[in-house]
C-alpha positions, -999 to 999 in steps of 0.1 A, spaced: -220 -505 38 -207 -491 5 -230 -513 -15 -260 -501 6 -250 -465 1 -249 -470 -37 -282 -487 -37 -298 -459 -16 -284 -433 -39 -298 -451 -70 -332 -454 -54 -333 -417 -45 -322 -405 -80 -347 -399 -108 -351 -430 -129 -339 -422 -164 -335 -457 -175 -345 -492 -163 -313 -506 -175 -293 -517 -145 -262 -518 -165 -262 -480 -165 -254 -480 -128 -217 -478 -120 -203 -508 -102 -192 -501 -66 -155 -498 -61 -140 -525 -40 -123 -513 -8 -87 -522 2 -100 -545 30 -125 -562 6 -97 -568 -19 -75 -582 8 -101 -607 20 -112 -616 -16 -81 -611 -39 -89 -600 -74 -88 -625 -103 -58 -627 -126 -58 -597 -150 -84 -578 -129 -75 -541 -126 -71 -528 -91 -82 -492 -89 -62 -466 -70 -78 -457 -36 -88 -423 -24 -66 -430 6 -35 -434 -16 -2 -420 -2 19 -394 -20 35 -410 -51 72 -417 -50 93 -428 -79 128 -442 -73 158 -435 -95 193 -448 -89 225 -441 -107 258 -460 -107 252 -478 -74 284 -498 -67 297 -518 -37 330 -534 -30 340 -554 1 374 -554 17 388 -589 22 408 -599 53 440 -596 32 432 -560 24 421 -567 -12 390 -552 -27 363 -575 -41 336 -560 -62 302 -573 -51 280 -551 -73 291 -533 -105 275 -499 -113 238 -503 -116 213 -476 -127 175 -478 -130 141 -462 -127 111 -475 -108 77 -459 -113 53 -452 -84 29 -480 -75 50 -508 -89 57 -542 -72 94 -548 -81 112 -581 -77 150 -581 -74 163 -616 -81 197 -633 -88 219 -661 -76 236 -661 -42 263 -635 -39 250 -613 -67 244 -583 -45 206 -582 -46 203 -576 -8 231 -551 -11 213 -532 -39 181 -532 -18 199 -519 13 214 -491 -7 180 -481 -21 165 -483 13 194 -462 29 202 -492 51 237 -499 39 262 -488 66 293 -497 47 307 -473 22 293 -474 -14 292 -452 -44 262 -440 -64 232 -418 -59 195 -424 -52 167 -400 -63 131 -398 -50 108 -382 -76 138 -369 -95 153 -352 -64 184 -363 -45 173 -384 -14 169 -364 18 188 -385 43 171 -369 73 135 -374 61 138 -404 38 127 -429 65 95 -408 71 83 -419 36 98 -454 36 96 -487 55 120 -516 55 113 -553 63 145 -571 71 153 -608 69 153 -611 108 122 -613 128 133 -592 158 104 -586 182 99 -590 220 86 -625 227 60 -613 252 43 -591 226 10 -601 209 6 -601 172 -19 -573 172 3 -552 196 33 -556 173 15 -544 142 -3 -516 161 31 -504 174 44 -496 139 11 -481 127 9 -457 157 46 -446 157 48 -441 120 13 -431 113 7 -413 80 -15 -382 82 -30 -390 47 -47 -421 60 -84 -416 60 -94 -448 77 -118 -442 105 -93 -454 131 -60 -471 132 -77 -502 145 -95 -505 111 -62 -505 93 -48 -530 117 -78 -553 112 -73 -551 75 -36 -561 78 -42 -589 102 -68 -604 78 -47 -598 48 -17 -617 61 -37 -646 75 -32 -637 112 -68 -636 125 -65 -668 145 -33 -657 163 -38 -619 167 -39 -622 205 -12 -648 207 23 -641 219 51 -636 194 72 -661 214 109 -670 210 135 -695 221 122 -694 257 86 -683 253 60 -704 235 43 -684 207 34 -684 171 52 -704 144 82 -691 125 61 -686 93 35 -666 112 63 -645 128 76 -637 93 42 -626 83 39 -603 114 72 -587 104 59 -580 69 26 -567 82 45 -543 105 64 -529 75 31 -524 56 15 -508 86 37 -478 83 16 -467 52 48 -455 36 52 -444 0 83 -467 -4 84 -502 10 115 -524 9 114 -561 18 144 -584 20 132 -619 13 98 -616 30 87 -651 19 117 -669 33 105 -696 57 70 -695 44 51 -723 27 42 -718 -10 6 -709 -1 16 -684 26 42 -668 3 16 -663 -24 -8 -648 2 19 -623 13 29 -612 -22 -8 -609 -31 -13 -585 -2 18 -565 -13 3 -563 -48 -30 -549 -35 -11 -524 -13 9 -512 -42 -20 -507 -65 -46 -494 -41 -23 -471 -21 1 -463 -49 31 -476 -29 64 -484 -46 74 -518 -32 108 -533 -39 112 -570 -29 142 -593 -28 129 -627 -35 145 -661 -42 131 -681 -71 93 -677 -65 69 -701 -81 52 -691 -113 19 -679 -97 39 -656 -73 62 -643 -100 33 -632 -122 21 -608 -95 53 -586 -99 52 -557 -123 90 -553 -128 119 -577 -127 154 -567 -118 177 -596 -125 214 -598 -115 242 -622 -124 269 -630 -99 307 -628 -96 303 -598 -97 267 -586 -96 256 -571 -129 223 -562 -144 211 -587 -170 174 -577 -172 155 -546 -161 119 -545 -173 83 -558 -170 79 -592 -156 52 -600 -182 77 -594 -210 106 -614 -196 96 -647 -213 94 -631 -247 127 -613 -240 145 -646 -233 130 -661 -265 142 -631 -286 177 -637 -273 175 -673 -284 167 -689 -250 130 -699 -250 116 -711 -218 110 -749 -220 75 -762 -215 64 -772 -180 93 -752 -165 89 -723 -140 101 -693 -160 119 -677 -130 138 -710 -124 149 -709 -160 159 -672 -158 180 -680 -128 197 -710 -145 208 -689 -175 224 -661 -154 241 -683 -127 278 -690 -135 287 -726 -134 253 -741 -142 245 -763 -171 224 -737 -187 248 -708 -180 244 -680 -206 257 -651 -186 278 -636 -214 250 -637 -239 225 -622 -214 249 -594 -205 255 -586 -242 217 -586 -248 210 -563 -219 237 -538 -230 223 -538 -266 186 -540 -260 178 -525 -226 206 -503 -213 202 -474 -238 165 -471 -230 171 -476 -193 197 -448 -193 172 -425 -211 145 -433 -185 170 -424 -157 179 -391 -173 143 -381 -180 133 -390 -144 161 -368 -130 153 -339 -153 116 -341 -146 115 -334 -109 84 -342 -89 75 -335 -53 103 -335 -28 101 -355 4 95 -322 23 66 -314 0 52 -349 4 52 -346 42 39 -310 41 10 -320 18 1 -349 41 1 -326 72 -20 -300 54 -45 -326 44 -48 -338 80 -50 -302 94 -77 -293 68 -98 -323 78 -93 -314 115 -103 -278 108 -134 -288 90 -144 -309 120 -137 -280 144 -156 -253 125 -166 -239 92 -167 -205 75 -147 -175 87 -144 -189 122 -124 -219 110 -90 -220 128 -59 -209 108 -41 -240 95 -3 -240 101 16 -271 90 38 -285 118 76 -284 115 90 -313 96 105 -339 120 127 -369 116 99 -389 133 62 -391 125 51 -382 160 67 -359 186 89 -370 215 61 -372 241 40 -394 219 69 -417 213 76 -418 250 40 -428 260 38 -456 234 72 -470 245 63 -467 282 30 -486 276 49 -513 258 76 -515 285 50 -518 313 30 -545 294 61 -566 286 74 -563 322 41 -575 336 39 -604 313 75 -616 319 79 -632 354 117 -629 352 115 -592 345 101 -588 380 118 -617 397 154 -606 389 153 -570 402 130 -579 432 134 -615 441 172 -618 440 179 -588 463 154 -601 488 171 -636 489 205 -620 491 194 -598 519 180 -627 538 211 -648 535 238 -621 540 217 -604 567 214 -637 586 252 -639 587 254 -606 605 226 -611 630 231 -587 660 260 -569 644 247 -536 657 257 -546 693 290 -561 684 325 -545 679 333 -518 654 352 -542 631 322 -564 627 300 -534 619 325 -522 593 325 -556 577 287 -555 576 288 -521 558 313 -535 533 291 -565 525 260 -543 522 276 -520 497 291 -550 478 256 -564 473 245 -531 457 275 -530 434 270 -565 421 232 -564 417 233 -545 384 256 -570 366 226 -594 363 208 -570 340 236 -565 315 224 -593 292 189 -579 292 202 -544 285 222 -556 255 192 -576 242 168 -547 245 193 -523 230 196 -545 199 158 -544 194 159 -506 199 186 -502 172 165 -521 147 133 -501 154 151 -467 157 167 -473 123 132 -473 109 127 -438 125 99 -452 147 112 -433 177 143 -416 191 170 -432 213 161 -407 240 125 -416 242 134 -453 244 160 -447 272 135 -426 292 108 -452 289 132 -479 300 143 -459 330 108 -452 341 102 -489 346 136 -504 353 149 -479 378 119 -481 401 120 -519 401 157 -520 408 154 -493 434 127 -512 452 149 -543 452 178 -523 466 156 -508 494 143 -542 503 179 -556 504 192 -528 526 161 -530 549 164 -567 554 201 -567 560 198 -537 584 169 -555 603 189 -587 607 220 -567 618 200 -547 644 218 -514 636 215 -484 658 185 -464 646 208 -433 645 227 -451 617 198 -460 595 195 -426 578 232 -425 569 233 -461 557 201 -457 537 211 -424 520 246 -436 510 234 -470 499 208 -456 476 232 -430 463 256 -458 455 228 -477 438 221 -448 414 258 -445 406 261 -482 397 228 -482 379 241 -454 357 275 -471 353 258 -504 340 234 -484 318 265 -467 303 283 -500 297 251 -515 282 250 -486 257 286 -487 246 295 -524 247 293 -543 214 279 -574 230 273 -591 264 308 -605 266 324 -571 261 299 -557 286 311 -582 313 347 -574 305 341 -537 310 319 -540 341 341 -564 361 372 -542 364 352 -511 373 333 -529 401 365 -546 413 386 -515 414 359 -494 432 353 -521 457 391 -525 464 397 -488 467 371 -482 494 395 -468 520 395 -498 543 406 -528 523 432 -505 508 437 -472 526 449 -440 509 481 -442 530 489 -477 519 481 -473 482 509 -464 458 511 -426 451 503 -431 414 470 -448 423 457 -426 451 437 -405 426 413 -435 424 400 -428 459 388 -394 446 364 -410 421 356 -443 440 319 -442 450 326 -470 475 353 -450 492 329 -421 499 300 -443 510 322 -464 533 338 -433 547 305 -417 555 289 -449 570 320 -458 591 324 -422 604 287 -424 615 295 -457 633 325 -442 650 306 -411 660 280 -432 677 305 -455 694 309 -453 732 337 -432 745 351 -461 765 351 -485 735 388 -494 731 384 -510 697 365 -479 684 393 -456 697 420 -477 680 400 -478 648 397 -440 648 434 -437 651 440 -462 623 417 -445 598 426 -410 609 390 -401 621 385 -363 622 350 -354 634 354 -318 621 361 -330 585 333 -355 583 306 -331 571 329 -315 544 340 -349 531 304 -360 529 295 -330 509 324 -337 485 311 -372 482 276 -360 473 291 -337 446 314 -364 431 288 -391 430 262 -367 416 286 -357 389 293 -393 381 256 -400 377 252 -371 353 283 -379 333 274 -416 330 238 -408 319 251 -384 292 276 -410 281 247 -436 279 227 -413 256 257 -406 234 265 -443 232 229 -452 223 228 -426 196 262 -430 179 274 -465 187 265 -501 178 244 -494 148 230 -524 128 257 -532 103 246 -540 67 
């Protein structure tokens, strides 16, 4: 299309010369470059759709780990450096040198304490907004197995969309990425996992990398993106990153382990570390590295991959170990110039992150205003308030809700567990109490106890799913894709109706088998459903605060057991020790059993001897039934609110991804 436009313009223009060489060559688009990578040495022109430029400066980044004995071990000694915008940077070094640690500190992913500072465009990093202009690709490929490849990439592009993007639609950008990372043949295939058949491990790694690039961020960090890939696939991915850096002016920092020569040549800058502890031994252009080693007296042998040789010379304990000489050479030849670059970058301040986001929003609003009208009637443009997330809460919620519904429909177990299991339990337990409605009061009370017990235990099945989905949420929320509240609300809009429907079916089936008096159905149904909401909130709270599934089971079992035991009939308030009687005041089972049994006693015949004896045993007071029921509503309602608030606080402040 671009070539046709250029040809048409040339035909319409006055012919000043017949020399075709006078016509400018058409610029190659990002998508074209992705499909047909440029030849070695070919210059990649900056795109008109480039993001706001972001340089990265860091000073004295240091990290020490605490050993089990309490001793401190230095992993990374003070490192400083400056990375220009639009550079593809490789961080390399032997195992244990701290290269992933350095990347995590630059990407603001390090949760352990460290020292040093990071500057963006010569300004101290804004911790609240930094993730709006950055993206991170971790070593793990954590995605729902029932997602398709295209859905996974689109998810990141929509939730972290950059207003500066001028592509006609997000779908165009997604198509470019899918083609760039060689995923055309599997774009509609499931991601898969241990229990779901899907794409290969190498393809899954490429999807993770494509999701990071889809954010269209000014800063891109990738931790070993080529691990698990074949040599050809690794070259394809780095080539795509190279084009993204140059065309969109993205600063991309990559941790990579001994790439082959063709891949290494694509990097603009090499940051090389030695180990025990991690120290800088080279910080400069990748193209100059071979000459640098030669100047130090260590020329790269013929027919040897230069990066392999570099690694051998900076790895302690190897035959070619020259760590001391490389450190001395770095301090003499590179460190003074590097320190000057760092000082100059800090003194020459560029756009702040706030300015970058504001400029992006203004550009988008100007484009929108031009489409809506022109001249004096054009609407006044007011940039929106800077947010931690790219799109507002409602937008996050709808994207998450669509994903949740899609994944639930595709996963048979997501429907079978909340619906099938309660139905089967209702059929089995209900059959044991056939005709209970016409039997003695003790049999009816036992039925009520079993019905409520089924509701209490039903939620424990979903704890493993809750923890698994929370782990996925923590990874995605750490990228500022969405807020914890939007995720929790979307989950509840799907999970609660499914679980509630299962509970209703369970209660209905058991009540039908038991043949309960119709006058009791309203009381049984109301208190059973109220109990369901209490335990659903309880398990949601435990799923938010527990560190793992084992801890969740440990926390859930005592709560359920205690509430079931202190229900007022297995253990009555009179029989319980005085120090434990307060548990009856917060036991949801006690209030539910009390209300249901009182309704059964109120409907018992006057000449029913067992009912009369049971009233005396439990201290039945018909005048206090209504007031006690109101207290139960208040207590259980308060429990639901408190547990939901606790769930939100747990999701927001606990169980962050540790790095």
